[in-house]
Biotite code that builds the C-alpha atoms (Angstrom):
import biotite.structure as struc

atoms = struc.array([
    struc.Atom([-48.970, 30.249, -28.233], chain_id="A", res_id=1, res_name="UNK", atom_name="CA", element="C"),
    struc.Atom([-50.468, 32.708, -25.571], chain_id="A", res_id=2, res_name="UNK", atom_name="CA", element="C"),
    struc.Atom([-54.200, 33.095, -26.470], chain_id="A", res_id=3, res_name="UNK", atom_name="CA", element="C"),
    struc.Atom([-56.270, 36.249, -25.280], chain_id="A", res_id=4, res_name="UNK", atom_name="CA", element="C"),
    struc.Atom([-60.907, 35.882, -25.727], chain_id="A", res_id=5, res_name="UNK", atom_name="CA", element="C"),
    struc.Atom([-62.488, 39.154, -26.145], chain_id="A", res_id=6, res_name="UNK", atom_name="CA", element="C"),
    struc.Atom([-66.549, 37.892, -24.962], chain_id="A", res_id=7, res_name="UNK", atom_name="CA", element="C"),
    struc.Atom([-68.300, 41.010, -26.924], chain_id="A", res_id=8, res_name="UNK", atom_name="CA", element="C"),
    struc.Atom([-72.349, 42.116, -26.910], chain_id="A", res_id=9, res_name="UNK", atom_name="CA", element="C"),
    struc.Atom([-72.782, 45.133, -29.603], chain_id="A", res_id=10, res_name="UNK", atom_name="CA", element="C"),
    struc.Atom([-69.622, 46.972, -29.269], chain_id="A", res_id=11, res_name="UNK", atom_name="CA", element="C"),
    struc.Atom([-68.707, 48.883, -32.150], chain_id="A", res_id=12, res_name="UNK", atom_name="CA", element="C"),
    struc.Atom([-68.483, 52.099, -29.609], chain_id="A", res_id=13, res_name="UNK", atom_name="CA", element="C"),
    struc.Atom([-65.530, 50.728, -28.478], chain_id="A", res_id=14, res_name="UNK", atom_name="CA", element="C"),
    struc.Atom([-64.055, 47.650, -29.692], chain_id="A", res_id=15, res_name="UNK", atom_name="CA", element="C"),
    struc.Atom([-61.529, 49.144, -32.134], chain_id="A", res_id=16, res_name="UNK", atom_name="CA", element="C"),
    struc.Atom([-59.893, 50.462, -29.622], chain_id="A", res_id=17, res_name="UNK", atom_name="CA", element="C"),
    struc.Atom([-59.945, 48.082, -27.507], chain_id="A", res_id=18, res_name="UNK", atom_name="CA", element="C"),
    struc.Atom([-58.214, 45.539, -30.806], chain_id="A", res_id=19, res_name="UNK", atom_name="CA", element="C"),
    struc.Atom([-55.259, 48.563, -31.268], chain_id="A", res_id=20, res_name="UNK", atom_name="CA", element="C"),
    struc.Atom([-54.210, 47.614, -27.281], chain_id="A", res_id=21, res_name="UNK", atom_name="CA", element="C"),
    struc.Atom([-54.385, 43.807, -27.780], chain_id="A", res_id=22, res_name="UNK", atom_name="CA", element="C"),
    struc.Atom([-52.734, 44.044, -30.958], chain_id="A", res_id=23, res_name="UNK", atom_name="CA", element="C"),
    struc.Atom([-50.177, 46.379, -29.041], chain_id="A", res_id=24, res_name="UNK", atom_name="CA", element="C"),
    struc.Atom([-49.794, 43.778, -25.978], chain_id="A", res_id=25, res_name="UNK", atom_name="CA", element="C"),
    struc.Atom([-48.639, 40.578, -28.697], chain_id="A", res_id=26, res_name="UNK", atom_name="CA", element="C"),
    struc.Atom([-46.272, 42.408, -30.184], chain_id="A", res_id=27, res_name="UNK", atom_name="CA", element="C"),
    struc.Atom([-44.174, 43.456, -27.075], chain_id="A", res_id=28, res_name="UNK", atom_name="CA", element="C"),
    struc.Atom([-40.479, 42.566, -27.319], chain_id="A", res_id=29, res_name="UNK", atom_name="CA", element="C"),
    struc.Atom([-40.402, 40.778, -23.891], chain_id="A", res_id=30, res_name="UNK", atom_name="CA", element="C"),
    struc.Atom([-42.682, 38.157, -25.232], chain_id="A", res_id=31, res_name="UNK", atom_name="CA", element="C"),
    struc.Atom([-39.724, 36.916, -27.656], chain_id="A", res_id=32, res_name="UNK", atom_name="CA", element="C"),
    struc.Atom([-42.178, 37.017, -30.769], chain_id="A", res_id=33, res_name="UNK", atom_name="CA", element="C"),
    struc.Atom([-44.028, 34.219, -29.549], chain_id="A", res_id=34, res_name="UNK", atom_name="CA", element="C"),
    struc.Atom([-47.149, 33.998, -31.194], chain_id="A", res_id=35, res_name="UNK", atom_name="CA", element="C"),
    struc.Atom([-50.769, 35.440, -29.403], chain_id="A", res_id=36, res_name="UNK", atom_name="CA", element="C"),
    struc.Atom([-53.810, 33.982, -30.746], chain_id="A", res_id=37, res_name="UNK", atom_name="CA", element="C"),
    struc.Atom([-56.631, 37.323, -30.147], chain_id="A", res_id=38, res_name="UNK", atom_name="CA", element="C"),
    struc.Atom([-60.185, 35.502, -30.320], chain_id="A", res_id=39, res_name="UNK", atom_name="CA", element="C"),
    struc.Atom([-63.102, 37.667, -30.433], chain_id="A", res_id=40, res_name="UNK", atom_name="CA", element="C"),
    struc.Atom([-66.740, 35.941, -29.631], chain_id="A", res_id=41, res_name="UNK", atom_name="CA", element="C"),
    struc.Atom([-69.613, 37.935, -30.484], chain_id="A", res_id=42, res_name="UNK", atom_name="CA", element="C"),
    struc.Atom([-72.522, 37.157, -28.312], chain_id="A", res_id=43, res_name="UNK", atom_name="CA", element="C"),
    struc.Atom([-75.781, 37.888, -29.643], chain_id="A", res_id=44, res_name="UNK", atom_name="CA", element="C"),
    struc.Atom([-74.160, 40.477, -31.793], chain_id="A", res_id=45, res_name="UNK", atom_name="CA", element="C"),
    struc.Atom([-76.942, 42.747, -34.222], chain_id="A", res_id=46, res_name="UNK", atom_name="CA", element="C"),
    struc.Atom([-74.079, 45.189, -34.302], chain_id="A", res_id=47, res_name="UNK", atom_name="CA", element="C"),
    struc.Atom([-71.600, 45.926, -37.106], chain_id="A", res_id=48, res_name="UNK", atom_name="CA", element="C"),
    struc.Atom([-68.447, 44.979, -34.531], chain_id="A", res_id=49, res_name="UNK", atom_name="CA", element="C"),
    struc.Atom([-68.233, 41.319, -36.435], chain_id="A", res_id=50, res_name="UNK", atom_name="CA", element="C"),
    struc.Atom([-67.265, 44.037, -39.088], chain_id="A", res_id=51, res_name="UNK", atom_name="CA", element="C"),
    struc.Atom([-64.507, 45.879, -36.548], chain_id="A", res_id=52, res_name="UNK", atom_name="CA", element="C"),
    struc.Atom([-63.505, 42.528, -36.011], chain_id="A", res_id=53, res_name="UNK", atom_name="CA", element="C"),
    struc.Atom([-62.828, 41.545, -39.609], chain_id="A", res_id=54, res_name="UNK", atom_name="CA", element="C"),
    struc.Atom([-61.169, 45.297, -40.942], chain_id="A", res_id=55, res_name="UNK", atom_name="CA", element="C"),
    struc.Atom([-58.030, 44.819, -38.078], chain_id="A", res_id=56, res_name="UNK", atom_name="CA", element="C"),
    struc.Atom([-57.773, 40.703, -38.836], chain_id="A", res_id=57, res_name="UNK", atom_name="CA", element="C"),
    struc.Atom([-56.611, 42.275, -42.604], chain_id="A", res_id=58, res_name="UNK", atom_name="CA", element="C"),
    struc.Atom([-54.019, 44.083, -41.007], chain_id="A", res_id=59, res_name="UNK", atom_name="CA", element="C"),
    struc.Atom([-53.224, 41.396, -38.945], chain_id="A", res_id=60, res_name="UNK", atom_name="CA", element="C"),
    struc.Atom([-48.582, 41.158, -37.963], chain_id="A", res_id=61, res_name="UNK", atom_name="CA", element="C"),
    struc.Atom([-46.913, 37.467, -38.231], chain_id="A", res_id=62, res_name="UNK", atom_name="CA", element="C"),
    struc.Atom([-47.164, 37.915, -34.707], chain_id="A", res_id=63, res_name="UNK", atom_name="CA", element="C"),
    struc.Atom([-50.638, 37.716, -33.546], chain_id="A", res_id=64, res_name="UNK", atom_name="CA", element="C"),
    struc.Atom([-53.571, 36.838, -34.939], chain_id="A", res_id=65, res_name="UNK", atom_name="CA", element="C"),
    struc.Atom([-56.814, 38.131, -34.974], chain_id="A", res_id=66, res_name="UNK", atom_name="CA", element="C"),
    struc.Atom([-60.552, 35.921, -35.415], chain_id="A", res_id=67, res_name="UNK", atom_name="CA", element="C"),
    struc.Atom([-63.978, 35.873, -34.556], chain_id="A", res_id=68, res_name="UNK", atom_name="CA", element="C"),
    struc.Atom([-66.567, 33.431, -32.830], chain_id="A", res_id=69, res_name="UNK", atom_name="CA", element="C"),
    struc.Atom([-70.585, 33.842, -32.825], chain_id="A", res_id=70, res_name="UNK", atom_name="CA", element="C"),
    struc.Atom([-72.240, 32.510, -30.199], chain_id="A", res_id=71, res_name="UNK", atom_name="CA", element="C"),
    struc.Atom([-76.458, 33.104, -29.009], chain_id="A", res_id=72, res_name="UNK", atom_name="CA", element="C"),
    struc.Atom([-75.623, 32.367, -25.623], chain_id="A", res_id=73, res_name="UNK", atom_name="CA", element="C"),
    struc.Atom([-76.381, 36.370, -23.583], chain_id="A", res_id=74, res_name="UNK", atom_name="CA", element="C"),
    struc.Atom([-73.677, 35.136, -21.426], chain_id="A", res_id=75, res_name="UNK", atom_name="CA", element="C"),
    struc.Atom([-70.335, 36.379, -20.243], chain_id="A", res_id=76, res_name="UNK", atom_name="CA", element="C"),
    struc.Atom([-69.257, 32.976, -18.463], chain_id="A", res_id=77, res_name="UNK", atom_name="CA", element="C"),
    struc.Atom([-69.977, 30.928, -22.058], chain_id="A", res_id=78, res_name="UNK", atom_name="CA", element="C"),
    struc.Atom([-68.935, 33.444, -24.336], chain_id="A", res_id=79, res_name="UNK", atom_name="CA", element="C"),
    struc.Atom([-65.504, 33.440, -22.332], chain_id="A", res_id=80, res_name="UNK", atom_name="CA", element="C"),
    struc.Atom([-65.339, 29.728, -21.775], chain_id="A", res_id=81, res_name="UNK", atom_name="CA", element="C"),
    struc.Atom([-66.487, 29.318, -26.302], chain_id="A", res_id=82, res_name="UNK", atom_name="CA", element="C"),
    struc.Atom([-63.613, 31.666, -26.844], chain_id="A", res_id=83, res_name="UNK", atom_name="CA", element="C"),
    struc.Atom([-61.292, 29.744, -24.069], chain_id="A", res_id=84, res_name="UNK", atom_name="CA", element="C"),
    struc.Atom([-62.148, 26.059, -25.550], chain_id="A", res_id=85, res_name="UNK", atom_name="CA", element="C"),
    struc.Atom([-60.989, 27.209, -29.242], chain_id="A", res_id=86, res_name="UNK", atom_name="CA", element="C"),
    struc.Atom([-57.710, 28.753, -28.275], chain_id="A", res_id=87, res_name="UNK", atom_name="CA", element="C"),
    struc.Atom([-57.019, 25.208, -25.911], chain_id="A", res_id=88, res_name="UNK", atom_name="CA", element="C"),
    struc.Atom([-57.445, 23.218, -28.955], chain_id="A", res_id=89, res_name="UNK", atom_name="CA", element="C"),
    struc.Atom([-55.421, 25.369, -30.781], chain_id="A", res_id=90, res_name="UNK", atom_name="CA", element="C"),
    struc.Atom([-53.039, 24.309, -28.295], chain_id="A", res_id=91, res_name="UNK", atom_name="CA", element="C"),
    struc.Atom([-52.870, 27.936, -25.964], chain_id="A", res_id=92, res_name="UNK", atom_name="CA", element="C"),
    struc.Atom([-50.363, 27.897, -23.049], chain_id="A", res_id=93, res_name="UNK", atom_name="CA", element="C"),
    struc.Atom([-51.615, 30.702, -21.501], chain_id="A", res_id=94, res_name="UNK", atom_name="CA", element="C"),
    struc.Atom([-55.368, 32.097, -21.672], chain_id="A", res_id=95, res_name="UNK", atom_name="CA", element="C"),
    struc.Atom([-55.522, 36.274, -20.769], chain_id="A", res_id=96, res_name="UNK", atom_name="CA", element="C"),
    struc.Atom([-58.652, 37.226, -20.688], chain_id="A", res_id=97, res_name="UNK", atom_name="CA", element="C"),
    struc.Atom([-60.189, 41.234, -21.325], chain_id="A", res_id=98, res_name="UNK", atom_name="CA", element="C"),
    struc.Atom([-63.992, 43.192, -22.322], chain_id="A", res_id=99, res_name="UNK", atom_name="CA", element="C"),
    struc.Atom([-64.514, 44.984, -25.072], chain_id="A", res_id=100, res_name="UNK", atom_name="CA", element="C"),
    struc.Atom([-64.901, 48.705, -23.046], chain_id="A", res_id=101, res_name="UNK", atom_name="CA", element="C"),
    struc.Atom([-60.618, 48.092, -22.125], chain_id="A", res_id=102, res_name="UNK", atom_name="CA", element="C"),
    struc.Atom([-58.493, 49.091, -23.409], chain_id="A", res_id=103, res_name="UNK", atom_name="CA", element="C"),
    struc.Atom([-55.117, 46.943, -22.378], chain_id="A", res_id=104, res_name="UNK", atom_name="CA", element="C"),
    struc.Atom([-51.498, 48.275, -21.445], chain_id="A", res_id=105, res_name="UNK", atom_name="CA", element="C"),
    struc.Atom([-48.219, 46.951, -24.844], chain_id="A", res_id=106, res_name="UNK", atom_name="CA", element="C"),
    struc.Atom([-47.083, 44.860, -21.422], chain_id="A", res_id=107, res_name="UNK", atom_name="CA", element="C"),
    struc.Atom([-50.511, 43.137, -20.082], chain_id="A", res_id=108, res_name="UNK", atom_name="CA", element="C"),
    struc.Atom([-49.717, 39.858, -21.607], chain_id="A", res_id=109, res_name="UNK", atom_name="CA", element="C"),
    struc.Atom([-45.812, 40.108, -20.617], chain_id="A", res_id=110, res_name="UNK", atom_name="CA", element="C"),
    struc.Atom([-46.459, 41.367, -17.417], chain_id="A", res_id=111, res_name="UNK", atom_name="CA", element="C"),
    struc.Atom([-49.000, 38.473, -16.372], chain_id="A", res_id=112, res_name="UNK", atom_name="CA", element="C"),
    struc.Atom([-46.536, 35.883, -17.569], chain_id="A", res_id=113, res_name="UNK", atom_name="CA", element="C"),
    struc.Atom([-43.506, 37.217, -15.803], chain_id="A", res_id=114, res_name="UNK", atom_name="CA", element="C"),
    struc.Atom([-45.625, 37.194, -13.054], chain_id="A", res_id=115, res_name="UNK", atom_name="CA", element="C"),
    struc.Atom([-45.135, 32.873, -13.030], chain_id="A", res_id=116, res_name="UNK", atom_name="CA", element="C"),
    struc.Atom([-48.586, 32.057, -11.502], chain_id="A", res_id=117, res_name="UNK", atom_name="CA", element="C"),
    struc.Atom([-51.171, 29.671, -11.921], chain_id="A", res_id=118, res_name="UNK", atom_name="CA", element="C"),
    struc.Atom([-53.602, 32.836, -12.566], chain_id="A", res_id=119, res_name="UNK", atom_name="CA", element="C"),
    struc.Atom([-53.598, 35.959, -12.404], chain_id="A", res_id=120, res_name="UNK", atom_name="CA", element="C"),
    struc.Atom([-56.123, 38.464, -11.003], chain_id="A", res_id=121, res_name="UNK", atom_name="CA", element="C"),
    struc.Atom([-55.004, 42.523, -11.818], chain_id="A", res_id=122, res_name="UNK", atom_name="CA", element="C"),
    struc.Atom([-56.705, 45.246, -11.249], chain_id="A", res_id=123, res_name="UNK", atom_name="CA", element="C"),
    struc.Atom([-58.352, 47.971, -13.293], chain_id="A", res_id=124, res_name="UNK", atom_name="CA", element="C"),
    struc.Atom([-57.995, 51.953, -14.282], chain_id="A", res_id=125, res_name="UNK", atom_name="CA", element="C"),
    struc.Atom([-60.652, 54.406, -15.738], chain_id="A", res_id=126, res_name="UNK", atom_name="CA", element="C"),
    struc.Atom([-59.715, 57.473, -17.041], chain_id="A", res_id=127, res_name="UNK", atom_name="CA", element="C"),
    struc.Atom([-62.874, 58.960, -18.566], chain_id="A", res_id=128, res_name="UNK", atom_name="CA", element="C"),
    struc.Atom([-65.209, 59.328, -16.019], chain_id="A", res_id=129, res_name="UNK", atom_name="CA", element="C"),
    struc.Atom([-67.577, 61.648, -18.339], chain_id="A", res_id=130, res_name="UNK", atom_name="CA", element="C"),
    struc.Atom([-69.970, 60.092, -19.330], chain_id="A", res_id=131, res_name="UNK", atom_name="CA", element="C"),
    struc.Atom([-71.360, 60.571, -15.547], chain_id="A", res_id=132, res_name="UNK", atom_name="CA", element="C"),
    struc.Atom([-71.368, 65.015, -15.947], chain_id="A", res_id=133, res_name="UNK", atom_name="CA", element="C"),
    struc.Atom([-71.980, 66.264, -12.886], chain_id="A", res_id=134, res_name="UNK", atom_name="CA", element="C"),
    struc.Atom([-71.392, 63.333, -10.691], chain_id="A", res_id=135, res_name="UNK", atom_name="CA", element="C"),
    struc.Atom([-67.901, 62.033, -12.681], chain_id="A", res_id=136, res_name="UNK", atom_name="CA", element="C"),
    struc.Atom([-65.487, 64.014, -9.370], chain_id="A", res_id=137, res_name="UNK", atom_name="CA", element="C"),
    struc.Atom([-66.733, 62.898, -6.323], chain_id="A", res_id=138, res_name="UNK", atom_name="CA", element="C"),
    struc.Atom([-67.714, 59.128, -8.283], chain_id="A", res_id=139, res_name="UNK", atom_name="CA", element="C"),
    struc.Atom([-63.850, 59.769, -9.024], chain_id="A", res_id=140, res_name="UNK", atom_name="CA", element="C"),
    struc.Atom([-62.531, 60.264, -5.085], chain_id="A", res_id=141, res_name="UNK", atom_name="CA", element="C"),
    struc.Atom([-64.866, 57.352, -4.393], chain_id="A", res_id=142, res_name="UNK", atom_name="CA", element="C"),
    struc.Atom([-63.453, 55.343, -6.341], chain_id="A", res_id=143, res_name="UNK", atom_name="CA", element="C"),
    struc.Atom([-59.701, 56.351, -5.583], chain_id="A", res_id=144, res_name="UNK", atom_name="CA", element="C"),
    struc.Atom([-60.597, 56.128, -2.224], chain_id="A", res_id=145, res_name="UNK", atom_name="CA", element="C"),
    struc.Atom([-62.345, 52.504, -1.836], chain_id="A", res_id=146, res_name="UNK", atom_name="CA", element="C"),
    struc.Atom([-60.673, 50.943, -4.116], chain_id="A", res_id=147, res_name="UNK", atom_name="CA", element="C"),
    struc.Atom([-57.101, 48.806, -3.965], chain_id="A", res_id=148, res_name="UNK", atom_name="CA", element="C"),
    struc.Atom([-55.079, 50.029, -6.805], chain_id="A", res_id=149, res_name="UNK", atom_name="CA", element="C"),
    struc.Atom([-52.047, 47.604, -5.219], chain_id="A", res_id=150, res_name="UNK", atom_name="CA", element="C"),
    struc.Atom([-50.768, 44.421, -5.179], chain_id="A", res_id=151, res_name="UNK", atom_name="CA", element="C"),
    struc.Atom([-52.143, 42.348, -3.337], chain_id="A", res_id=152, res_name="UNK", atom_name="CA", element="C"),
    struc.Atom([-55.025, 43.389, -3.538], chain_id="A", res_id=153, res_name="UNK", atom_name="CA", element="C"),
    struc.Atom([-58.533, 40.731, -3.917], chain_id="A", res_id=154, res_name="UNK", atom_name="CA", element="C"),
    struc.Atom([-60.398, 41.979, -6.882], chain_id="A", res_id=155, res_name="UNK", atom_name="CA", element="C"),
    struc.Atom([-61.631, 40.208, -9.677], chain_id="A", res_id=156, res_name="UNK", atom_name="CA", element="C"),
    struc.Atom([-61.912, 42.036, -13.006], chain_id="A", res_id=157, res_name="UNK", atom_name="CA", element="C"),
    struc.Atom([-63.075, 39.833, -16.317], chain_id="A", res_id=158, res_name="UNK", atom_name="CA", element="C"),
    struc.Atom([-61.168, 42.386, -17.739], chain_id="A", res_id=159, res_name="UNK", atom_name="CA", element="C"),
    struc.Atom([-57.686, 42.262, -16.333], chain_id="A", res_id=160, res_name="UNK", atom_name="CA", element="C"),
    struc.Atom([-57.121, 38.425, -15.409], chain_id="A", res_id=161, res_name="UNK", atom_name="CA", element="C"),
    struc.Atom([-54.854, 35.481, -17.252], chain_id="A", res_id=162, res_name="UNK", atom_name="CA", element="C"),
    struc.Atom([-54.970, 32.293, -16.546], chain_id="A", res_id=163, res_name="UNK", atom_name="CA", element="C"),
    struc.Atom([-52.214, 29.360, -17.563], chain_id="A", res_id=164, res_name="UNK", atom_name="CA", element="C"),
    struc.Atom([-54.384, 26.857, -19.244], chain_id="A", res_id=165, res_name="UNK", atom_name="CA", element="C"),
    struc.Atom([-53.353, 23.194, -17.369], chain_id="A", res_id=166, res_name="UNK", atom_name="CA", element="C"),
    struc.Atom([-54.916, 25.384, -14.255], chain_id="A", res_id=167, res_name="UNK", atom_name="CA", element="C"),
    struc.Atom([-57.756, 26.025, -15.835], chain_id="A", res_id=168, res_name="UNK", atom_name="CA", element="C"),
    struc.Atom([-58.389, 22.674, -17.331], chain_id="A", res_id=169, res_name="UNK", atom_name="CA", element="C"),
    struc.Atom([-58.478, 21.841, -13.562], chain_id="A", res_id=170, res_name="UNK", atom_name="CA", element="C"),
    struc.Atom([-60.852, 24.360, -12.516], chain_id="A", res_id=171, res_name="UNK", atom_name="CA", element="C"),
    struc.Atom([-63.349, 23.238, -14.190], chain_id="A", res_id=172, res_name="UNK", atom_name="CA", element="C"),
    struc.Atom([-63.362, 26.224, -16.749], chain_id="A", res_id=173, res_name="UNK", atom_name="CA", element="C"),
    struc.Atom([-66.080, 29.258, -17.460], chain_id="A", res_id=174, res_name="UNK", atom_name="CA", element="C"),
    struc.Atom([-69.132, 28.223, -15.297], chain_id="A", res_id=175, res_name="UNK", atom_name="CA", element="C"),
    struc.Atom([-71.874, 29.866, -17.825], chain_id="A", res_id=176, res_name="UNK", atom_name="CA", element="C"),
    struc.Atom([-73.008, 32.304, -15.726], chain_id="A", res_id=177, res_name="UNK", atom_name="CA", element="C"),
    struc.Atom([-74.807, 35.716, -16.223], chain_id="A", res_id=178, res_name="UNK", atom_name="CA", element="C"),
    struc.Atom([-72.324, 37.675, -13.754], chain_id="A", res_id=179, res_name="UNK", atom_name="CA", element="C"),
    struc.Atom([-69.429, 36.906, -11.205], chain_id="A", res_id=180, res_name="UNK", atom_name="CA", element="C"),
    struc.Atom([-68.507, 34.070, -13.877], chain_id="A", res_id=181, res_name="UNK", atom_name="CA", element="C"),
    struc.Atom([-64.589, 35.470, -13.452], chain_id="A", res_id=182, res_name="UNK", atom_name="CA", element="C"),
    struc.Atom([-65.264, 35.305, -8.522], chain_id="A", res_id=183, res_name="UNK", atom_name="CA", element="C"),
    struc.Atom([-66.606, 31.658, -9.844], chain_id="A", res_id=184, res_name="UNK", atom_name="CA", element="C"),
    struc.Atom([-63.674, 30.735, -11.694], chain_id="A", res_id=185, res_name="UNK", atom_name="CA", element="C"),
    struc.Atom([-61.309, 31.536, -8.843], chain_id="A", res_id=186, res_name="UNK", atom_name="CA", element="C"),
    struc.Atom([-62.931, 30.735, -6.445], chain_id="A", res_id=187, res_name="UNK", atom_name="CA", element="C"),
    struc.Atom([-62.271, 26.997, -8.541], chain_id="A", res_id=188, res_name="UNK", atom_name="CA", element="C"),
    struc.Atom([-58.404, 27.741, -8.074], chain_id="A", res_id=189, res_name="UNK", atom_name="CA", element="C"),
    struc.Atom([-58.406, 28.718, -4.961], chain_id="A", res_id=190, res_name="UNK", atom_name="CA", element="C"),
    struc.Atom([-59.924, 25.266, -4.234], chain_id="A", res_id=191, res_name="UNK", atom_name="CA", element="C"),
    struc.Atom([-57.545, 23.429, -7.015], chain_id="A", res_id=192, res_name="UNK", atom_name="CA", element="C"),
    struc.Atom([-54.604, 24.586, -5.506], chain_id="A", res_id=193, res_name="UNK", atom_name="CA", element="C"),
    struc.Atom([-53.923, 27.293, -7.627], chain_id="A", res_id=194, res_name="UNK", atom_name="CA", element="C"),
    struc.Atom([-50.786, 29.997, -6.958], chain_id="A", res_id=195, res_name="UNK", atom_name="CA", element="C"),
    struc.Atom([-53.012, 33.170, -7.910], chain_id="A", res_id=196, res_name="UNK", atom_name="CA", element="C"),
    struc.Atom([-50.835, 36.207, -8.114], chain_id="A", res_id=197, res_name="UNK", atom_name="CA", element="C"),
    struc.Atom([-53.038, 39.198, -6.993], chain_id="A", res_id=198, res_name="UNK", atom_name="CA", element="C"),
    struc.Atom([-51.247, 41.519, -8.756], chain_id="A", res_id=199, res_name="UNK", atom_name="CA", element="C"),
    struc.Atom([-51.275, 46.225, -9.709], chain_id="A", res_id=200, res_name="UNK", atom_name="CA", element="C"),
    struc.Atom([-49.638, 45.544, -12.152], chain_id="A", res_id=201, res_name="UNK", atom_name="CA", element="C"),
    struc.Atom([-50.691, 44.424, -15.330], chain_id="A", res_id=202, res_name="UNK", atom_name="CA", element="C"),
    struc.Atom([-52.722, 47.652, -16.300], chain_id="A", res_id=203, res_name="UNK", atom_name="CA", element="C"),
    struc.Atom([-55.778, 47.822, -18.101], chain_id="A", res_id=204, res_name="UNK", atom_name="CA", element="C"),
    struc.Atom([-57.998, 50.634, -18.594], chain_id="A", res_id=205, res_name="UNK", atom_name="CA", element="C"),
    struc.Atom([-61.626, 50.133, -18.332], chain_id="A", res_id=206, res_name="UNK", atom_name="CA", element="C"),
    struc.Atom([-65.008, 52.507, -18.722], chain_id="A", res_id=207, res_name="UNK", atom_name="CA", element="C"),
    struc.Atom([-67.164, 53.903, -17.046], chain_id="A", res_id=208, res_name="UNK", atom_name="CA", element="C"),
    struc.Atom([-69.767, 53.951, -19.105], chain_id="A", res_id=209, res_name="UNK", atom_name="CA", element="C"),
    struc.Atom([-73.298, 54.285, -18.161], chain_id="A", res_id=210, res_name="UNK", atom_name="CA", element="C"),
    struc.Atom([-74.570, 52.066, -20.060], chain_id="A", res_id=211, res_name="UNK", atom_name="CA", element="C"),
    struc.Atom([-73.782, 48.375, -17.676], chain_id="A", res_id=212, res_name="UNK", atom_name="CA", element="C"),
    struc.Atom([-73.492, 45.489, -19.517], chain_id="A", res_id=213, res_name="UNK", atom_name="CA", element="C"),
    struc.Atom([-74.367, 42.847, -17.065], chain_id="A", res_id=214, res_name="UNK", atom_name="CA", element="C"),
    struc.Atom([-75.793, 43.596, -13.510], chain_id="A", res_id=215, res_name="UNK", atom_name="CA", element="C"),
    struc.Atom([-73.684, 43.210, -11.012], chain_id="A", res_id=216, res_name="UNK", atom_name="CA", element="C"),
    struc.Atom([-70.466, 43.618, -13.214], chain_id="A", res_id=217, res_name="UNK", atom_name="CA", element="C"),
    struc.Atom([-68.051, 46.812, -12.344], chain_id="A", res_id=218, res_name="UNK", atom_name="CA", element="C"),
    struc.Atom([-70.547, 49.468, -14.667], chain_id="A", res_id=219, res_name="UNK", atom_name="CA", element="C"),
    struc.Atom([-73.400, 48.428, -12.496], chain_id="A", res_id=220, res_name="UNK", atom_name="CA", element="C"),
    struc.Atom([-71.324, 49.195, -9.315], chain_id="A", res_id=221, res_name="UNK", atom_name="CA", element="C"),
    struc.Atom([-70.263, 52.065, -10.725], chain_id="A", res_id=222, res_name="UNK", atom_name="CA", element="C"),
    struc.Atom([-74.072, 52.947, -11.168], chain_id="A", res_id=223, res_name="UNK", atom_name="CA", element="C"),
    struc.Atom([-75.483, 51.636, -7.584], chain_id="A", res_id=224, res_name="UNK", atom_name="CA", element="C"),
    struc.Atom([-72.593, 54.463, -6.174], chain_id="A", res_id=225, res_name="UNK", atom_name="CA", element="C"),
    struc.Atom([-74.180, 56.878, -8.146], chain_id="A", res_id=226, res_name="UNK", atom_name="CA", element="C"),
    struc.Atom([-77.886, 56.055, -7.090], chain_id="A", res_id=227, res_name="UNK", atom_name="CA", element="C"),
    struc.Atom([-76.336, 56.122, -3.027], chain_id="A", res_id=228, res_name="UNK", atom_name="CA", element="C"),
    struc.Atom([-74.955, 59.285, -3.715], chain_id="A", res_id=229, res_name="UNK", atom_name="CA", element="C"),
    struc.Atom([-77.768, 61.227, -4.878], chain_id="A", res_id=230, res_name="UNK", atom_name="CA", element="C"),
    struc.Atom([-79.421, 59.608, -1.683], chain_id="A", res_id=231, res_name="UNK", atom_name="CA", element="C"),
    struc.Atom([-76.726, 60.650, 0.604], chain_id="A", res_id=232, res_name="UNK", atom_name="CA", element="C"),
    struc.Atom([-76.345, 57.238, 1.722], chain_id="A", res_id=233, res_name="UNK", atom_name="CA", element="C"),
    struc.Atom([-72.831, 55.471, 1.618], chain_id="A", res_id=234, res_name="UNK", atom_name="CA", element="C"),
    struc.Atom([-74.638, 52.235, 1.117], chain_id="A", res_id=235, res_name="UNK", atom_name="CA", element="C"),
    struc.Atom([-71.653, 50.912, -1.970], chain_id="A", res_id=236, res_name="UNK", atom_name="CA", element="C"),
    struc.Atom([-68.803, 51.320, -1.451], chain_id="A", res_id=237, res_name="UNK", atom_name="CA", element="C"),
    struc.Atom([-65.606, 49.640, -3.848], chain_id="A", res_id=238, res_name="UNK", atom_name="CA", element="C"),
    struc.Atom([-64.364, 48.122, -0.561], chain_id="A", res_id=239, res_name="UNK", atom_name="CA", element="C"),
    struc.Atom([-66.853, 46.725, 0.991], chain_id="A", res_id=240, res_name="UNK", atom_name="CA", element="C"),
    struc.Atom([-66.374, 42.966, -1.192], chain_id="A", res_id=241, res_name="UNK", atom_name="CA", element="C"),
    struc.Atom([-62.801, 41.927, -2.470], chain_id="A", res_id=242, res_name="UNK", atom_name="CA", element="C"),
    struc.Atom([-64.465, 40.360, -5.833], chain_id="A", res_id=243, res_name="UNK", atom_name="CA", element="C"),
    struc.Atom([-65.745, 43.153, -8.166], chain_id="A", res_id=244, res_name="UNK", atom_name="CA", element="C"),
    struc.Atom([-66.884, 41.093, -11.322], chain_id="A", res_id=245, res_name="UNK", atom_name="CA", element="C"),
    struc.Atom([-65.466, 42.818, -14.110], chain_id="A", res_id=246, res_name="UNK", atom_name="CA", element="C"),
])
């Protein structure tokens, strides 16, 4: 069984599209009918996120199962770990992670597995920069110029990450960090000797929204770039650090 974890904090605006994409990925023919279990971790949600999950769960396909759990941590690392724990108890052999403002490609899961690695760090793409208004074109160009969307990159995004269950357990799992929980786990995987595929093959499209959920995350990095542009100081560059948590 393959498991997917999505941490959610008041994501009613984008959660439906995320779930539709995940369900499509769960029925990819290259999975050869293997069951996919999707766990949505509702972290201190006060909106309609739970209702959206339950509505999608009513239309479950025999090849996938969708449900949710609730936590009150306001901590993405805790939420990812809580979802992983549920899936490990269910017998998941592979854990895949994404975010609620992200849409995975239909071949996302099968591509991760085909890389035959202990963990897969994928890249992200943005297909709508319009939330940044007059800065949209400049931000799109800056991203294209400084972000490595190719094999061999060294970006780390919780929005596009997969790991073998045994490797996850050896590395100690996600720490309860409010940001960079994905970076900390990859460091632990590397220390444990895990084979990591730095691949652009598993595709996801993520949001360029202006309301960043985590300080230091991908959305926050975009806002810092915009601020740097406004000050005409190129101090915030996607290439400065290989590790951009998502």
